[in-house]
N, CA, C and O atoms as a MOPAC input file, in Angstrom:
PM7 MOZYME 1SCF
protein

 N    -31.06700 1   -10.54800 1   -31.47200 1
 C    -31.93700 1    -9.34800 1   -31.46400 1
 C    -31.15700 1    -8.17800 1   -30.57800 1
 O    -30.45400 1    -8.46300 1   -29.60800 1
 N    -31.34600 1    -7.03100 1   -30.97400 1
 C    -30.63700 1    -5.95200 1   -30.34900 1
 C    -31.08000 1    -5.73500 1   -28.96300 1
 O    -30.25300 1    -5.27700 1   -28.17500 1
 N    -32.33700 1    -6.01500 1   -28.53600 1
 C    -32.73300 1    -5.76100 1   -27.17000 1
 C    -32.04700 1    -6.91500 1   -26.26200 1
 O    -31.65100 1    -6.68000 1   -25.12100 1
 N    -31.94700 1    -8.13900 1   -26.85900 1
 C    -31.23600 1    -9.13700 1   -26.09500 1
 C    -29.82200 1    -8.70400 1   -25.74500 1
 O    -29.35600 1    -8.81300 1   -24.61100 1
 N    -29.16500 1    -8.20400 1   -26.79000 1
 C    -27.82800 1    -7.86400 1   -26.65700 1
 C    -27.48500 1    -6.90200 1   -25.58800 1
 O    -26.51200 1    -7.04000 1   -24.84600 1
 N    -28.35100 1    -5.89300 1   -25.54000 1
 C    -28.35600 1    -4.88200 1   -24.40200 1
 C    -28.60800 1    -5.53500 1   -22.92600 1
 O    -27.95200 1    -5.25700 1   -21.92300 1
 N    -29.48800 1    -6.28700 1   -22.98500 1
 C    -29.65400 1    -7.14400 1   -21.64200 1
 C    -28.51500 1    -7.88300 1   -21.27400 1
 O    -28.15200 1    -7.83100 1   -20.09800 1
 N    -27.84800 1    -8.61000 1   -22.14700 1
 C    -26.74200 1    -9.47200 1   -21.85500 1
 C    -25.46200 1    -8.47100 1   -21.53200 1
 O    -24.60500 1    -8.84000 1   -20.72900 1
 N    -25.38600 1    -7.36500 1   -22.10400 1
 C    -24.35700 1    -6.41200 1   -21.75100 1
 C    -24.55000 1    -5.89600 1   -20.34600 1
 O    -23.59500 1    -5.75800 1   -19.58200 1
 N    -25.84500 1    -5.60100 1   -19.99600 1
 C    -26.06900 1    -5.23200 1   -18.51000 1
 C    -25.64300 1    -6.25600 1   -17.66100 1
 O    -24.95000 1    -6.00400 1   -16.67600 1
 N    -26.04600 1    -7.55500 1   -17.99500 1
 C    -25.76400 1    -8.51300 1   -16.95700 1
 C    -24.25900 1    -8.72000 1   -16.90900 1
 O    -23.71700 1    -8.86800 1   -15.81300 1
 N    -23.57800 1    -8.73800 1   -17.99200 1
 C    -22.12300 1    -8.88100 1   -17.96600 1
 C    -21.46300 1    -7.67500 1   -17.12300 1
 O    -20.49300 1    -7.86500 1   -16.39000 1
 N    -22.05800 1    -6.45400 1   -17.28800 1
 C    -21.49900 1    -5.41300 1   -16.54100 1
 C    -21.59500 1    -5.59900 1   -15.05400 1
 O    -20.67800 1    -5.29400 1   -14.29100 1
 N    -22.79500 1    -6.13500 1   -14.65500 1
 C    -23.11900 1    -6.30100 1   -13.24200 1
 C    -22.09600 1    -7.50100 1   -12.82600 1
 O    -21.52300 1    -7.37700 1   -11.74400 1
 N    -21.87000 1    -8.48700 1   -13.50400 1
 C    -21.04500 1    -9.48500 1   -13.02100 1
 C    -19.54300 1    -9.01200 1   -12.95800 1
 O    -18.80400 1    -9.41100 1   -12.05800 1
 N    -19.15500 1    -8.22900 1   -13.85000 1
 C    -17.85200 1    -7.65200 1   -13.76400 1
 C    -17.73900 1    -6.76500 1   -12.48400 1
 O    -16.75700 1    -6.86600 1   -11.74800 1
 N    -18.61100 1    -6.02000 1   -12.26500 1
 C    -18.61000 1    -5.15700 1   -11.10100 1
 C    -18.62600 1    -5.97700 1    -9.76800 1
 O    -17.94700 1    -5.64500 1    -8.79600 1
 N    -19.41500 1    -7.02700 1    -9.78700 1
 C    -19.47000 1    -7.94700 1    -8.59800 1
 C    -18.06500 1    -8.68000 1    -8.28500 1
 O    -17.70300 1    -8.99000 1    -7.15000 1
 N    -17.38900 1    -8.89100 1    -9.37800 1
 C    -16.03600 1    -9.42400 1    -9.26900 1
 C    -15.03700 1    -8.59800 1    -8.64600 1
 O    -14.08500 1    -9.06500 1    -8.02100 1
 N    -15.26800 1    -7.27400 1    -8.82800 1
 C    -14.23900 1    -6.30300 1    -8.37800 1
 C    -14.57600 1    -5.81500 1    -7.04500 1
 O    -13.63400 1    -5.45400 1    -6.34000 1
 N    -15.79400 1    -5.74100 1    -6.56800 1
 C    -16.26900 1    -5.13300 1    -5.33900 1
 C    -16.87400 1    -6.15500 1    -4.36800 1
 O    -17.94900 1    -6.70300 1    -4.61300 1
 N    -16.19100 1    -6.38900 1    -3.30900 1
 C    -16.73900 1    -7.42600 1    -2.38100 1
 C    -17.99900 1    -7.03600 1    -1.66600 1
 O    -18.85000 1    -7.86300 1    -1.33800 1
 N    -18.09100 1    -5.73400 1    -1.43300 1
 C    -19.38500 1    -5.25300 1    -0.85400 1
 C    -20.60600 1    -5.42900 1    -1.78100 1
 O    -21.69900 1    -5.80200 1    -1.35500 1
 N    -20.37500 1    -5.16100 1    -2.97600 1
 C    -21.34300 1    -5.36700 1    -4.12700 1
 C    -21.73200 1    -6.79200 1    -4.17800 1
 O    -22.91200 1    -7.13200 1    -4.26900 1
 N    -20.72900 1    -7.64300 1    -4.12000 1
 C    -20.78800 1    -9.11100 1    -4.15300 1
 C    -21.69000 1    -9.64000 1    -3.02700 1
 O    -22.53000 1   -10.50800 1    -3.26000 1
 N    -21.51400 1    -9.11900 1    -1.82300 1
 C    -22.39000 1    -9.50700 1    -0.74200 1
 C    -23.69900 1    -9.14700 1    -0.93400 1
 O    -24.57000 1    -9.95700 1    -0.61500 1
 N    -24.03500 1    -7.95900 1    -1.44800 1
 C    -25.38100 1    -7.50500 1    -1.76700 1
 C    -26.02900 1    -8.47400 1    -2.76400 1
 O    -27.07800 1    -9.08500 1    -2.56300 1
 N    -25.25900 1    -8.53600 1    -3.87700 1
 C    -25.88300 1    -9.48900 1    -4.98500 1
 C    -26.05500 1   -10.94300 1    -4.39200 1
 O    -27.05200 1   -11.60500 1    -4.68000 1
 N    -25.16600 1   -11.38000 1    -3.64300 1
 C    -25.54400 1   -12.83200 1    -3.12700 1
 C    -26.75800 1   -12.81600 1    -2.20100 1
 O    -27.62700 1   -13.68500 1    -2.27000 1
 N    -26.79200 1   -11.84400 1    -1.36800 1
 C    -27.97400 1   -11.83400 1    -0.44900 1
 C    -29.26200 1   -11.60800 1    -1.12400 1
 O    -30.31200 1   -12.11000 1    -0.72300 1
 N    -29.16100 1   -10.82600 1    -2.17900 1
 C    -30.36700 1   -10.64100 1    -3.10600 1
 C    -30.87200 1   -11.88200 1    -3.74400 1
 O    -32.06600 1   -12.18100 1    -3.77700 1
 N    -29.80500 1   -12.66900 1    -4.30300 1
 C    -30.10600 1   -13.82700 1    -5.14300 1
 C    -30.63800 1   -14.83300 1    -4.03700 1
 O    -31.61300 1   -15.51400 1    -4.35600 1
 N    -30.13800 1   -14.98600 1    -2.86300 1
 C    -30.65700 1   -15.89700 1    -1.88500 1
 C    -32.16700 1   -15.51500 1    -1.54700 1
 O    -33.03800 1   -16.38300 1    -1.49100 1
 N    -32.42400 1   -14.16100 1    -1.32400 1
 C    -33.73500 1   -13.87100 1    -1.06200 1
 C    -34.79400 1   -14.13500 1    -2.14800 1
 O    -35.90900 1   -14.60200 1    -1.92000 1
 N    -34.31800 1   -13.78200 1    -3.35100 1
 C    -35.23500 1   -14.09800 1    -4.55600 1
 C    -35.49200 1   -15.56800 1    -4.61400 1
 O    -36.61900 1   -16.00200 1    -4.85100 1
 N    -34.43100 1   -16.36200 1    -4.39500 1
 C    -34.73900 1   -17.82600 1    -4.46600 1
 C    -35.59800 1   -18.26300 1    -3.53400 1
 O    -36.43800 1   -19.10300 1    -3.85800 1
 N    -35.54200 1   -17.82100 1    -2.35100 1
 C    -36.32700 1   -18.25100 1    -0.98800 1
 C    -37.75500 1   -17.63100 1    -1.34300 1
 O    -38.70600 1   -18.41000 1    -1.29800 1
 N    -37.97200 1   -16.41500 1    -1.66100 1
 C    -39.17100 1   -15.80200 1    -1.58800 1
 C    -40.02400 1   -15.98300 1    -2.96900 1
 O    -41.25200 1   -15.89900 1    -2.95700 1
 N    -39.33900 1   -16.21900 1    -4.06400 1
 C    -39.94400 1   -16.12500 1    -5.36100 1
 C    -39.95600 1   -17.46400 1    -6.08600 1
 O    -40.95900 1   -17.91400 1    -6.63900 1
 N    -38.78600 1   -18.06200 1    -6.04600 1
 C    -38.60400 1   -19.21100 1    -6.79900 1
 C    -39.00300 1   -20.47000 1    -6.06200 1
 O    -39.64400 1   -21.29900 1    -6.70900 1
 N    -38.73900 1   -20.70600 1    -4.90400 1
 C    -39.09500 1   -21.81300 1    -4.15200 1
 C    -40.66600 1   -22.05100 1    -4.05200 1
 O    -41.10700 1   -23.19100 1    -4.20100 1
 N    -41.47200 1   -21.02200 1    -3.81000 1
 C    -42.83700 1   -21.20100 1    -3.80700 1
 C    -43.44600 1   -21.65900 1    -5.04100 1
 O    -44.56600 1   -22.16900 1    -5.00900 1
 N    -42.75100 1   -21.50900 1    -6.21700 1
 C    -43.36600 1   -21.95500 1    -7.46300 1
 C    -43.34300 1   -23.52600 1    -7.48400 1
 O    -44.07900 1   -24.16900 1    -8.23100 1
 N    -42.42100 1   -24.11800 1    -6.58700 1
 C    -42.40400 1   -25.55000 1    -6.59100 1
 C    -43.28800 1   -26.18600 1    -5.57800 1
 O    -43.32600 1   -27.41200 1    -5.48000 1
 N    -44.00700 1   -25.39800 1    -4.81300 1
 C    -44.99700 1   -25.80200 1    -3.78900 1
 C    -46.41900 1   -25.95500 1    -4.43700 1
 O    -47.15400 1   -24.97900 1    -4.58100 1
 N    -46.75200 1   -27.14400 1    -4.79700 1
 C    -48.03100 1   -27.35400 1    -5.42500 1
 C    -49.10300 1   -27.50700 1    -4.59900 1
 O    -49.67600 1   -28.59700 1    -4.59600 1
 N    -49.52100 1   -26.53500 1    -3.82700 1
 C    -50.48700 1   -26.62200 1    -2.69900 1
 C    -51.94100 1   -26.53400 1    -3.28200 1
 O    -52.84000 1   -26.89900 1    -2.52400 1
 N    -52.26900 1   -26.11200 1    -4.49100 1
 C    -53.54300 1   -25.92300 1    -4.91600 1
 C    -53.74000 1   -27.03500 1    -5.92400 1
 O    -54.80400 1   -26.95700 1    -6.53800 1
 N    -53.00100 1   -27.99100 1    -6.21300 1
 C    -53.14900 1   -29.03200 1    -7.06800 1
 C    -54.39300 1   -30.01100 1    -6.63900 1
 O    -54.34600 1   -30.66300 1    -5.59600 1
 N    -55.32300 1   -30.05100 1    -7.38600 1
 C    -56.54100 1   -30.94400 1    -7.09200 1
 C    -57.60300 1   -30.38100 1    -6.37700 1
 O    -58.57200 1   -31.06800 1    -6.05500 1
 N    -57.49700 1   -29.03100 1    -6.06000 1
 C    -58.68500 1   -28.33000 1    -5.34800 1
 C    -59.68800 1   -27.95500 1    -6.54400 1
 O    -59.20700 1   -27.50600 1    -7.58500 1
 N    -60.85500 1   -28.10400 1    -6.43300 1
 C    -61.87200 1   -27.65900 1    -7.40300 1
 C    -61.88800 1   -25.99900 1    -7.44800 1
 O    -61.62400 1   -25.31300 1    -6.46000 1
 N    -62.17900 1   -25.55600 1    -8.52100 1
 C    -62.18600 1   -24.08100 1    -8.67000 1
 C    -63.51100 1   -23.77700 1    -9.15200 1
 O    -64.01800 1   -24.44800 1   -10.05100 1
 N    -64.17100 1   -22.69600 1    -8.54800 1
 C    -65.44100 1   -22.35600 1    -8.81200 1
 C    -65.50900 1   -21.98500 1   -10.40300 1
 O    -64.62600 1   -21.33100 1   -10.95800 1
 N    -66.60700 1   -22.46100 1   -11.02900 1
 C    -66.83300 1   -22.22400 1   -12.53600 1
 C    -65.75000 1   -22.70000 1   -13.37600 1
 O    -65.48800 1   -22.07800 1   -14.40600 1
 N    -65.12400 1   -23.68600 1   -13.06600 1
 C    -64.01300 1   -24.29400 1   -13.84300 1
 C    -64.54400 1   -25.57900 1   -14.41000 1
 O    -63.82000 1   -26.29200 1   -15.10500 1

């Protein structure tokens, strides 16, 4: 798909820029760690499993 190709081009451009610039690499690494901590890890915390939901 054409839209996928554009997305992959943008990702590859970012990865090439990160390889060349250590400051950009530090920012990208910190961002990836923050996203993992704040958005990905909570998806694996099944705190609401088993609780009854009203009208369910």
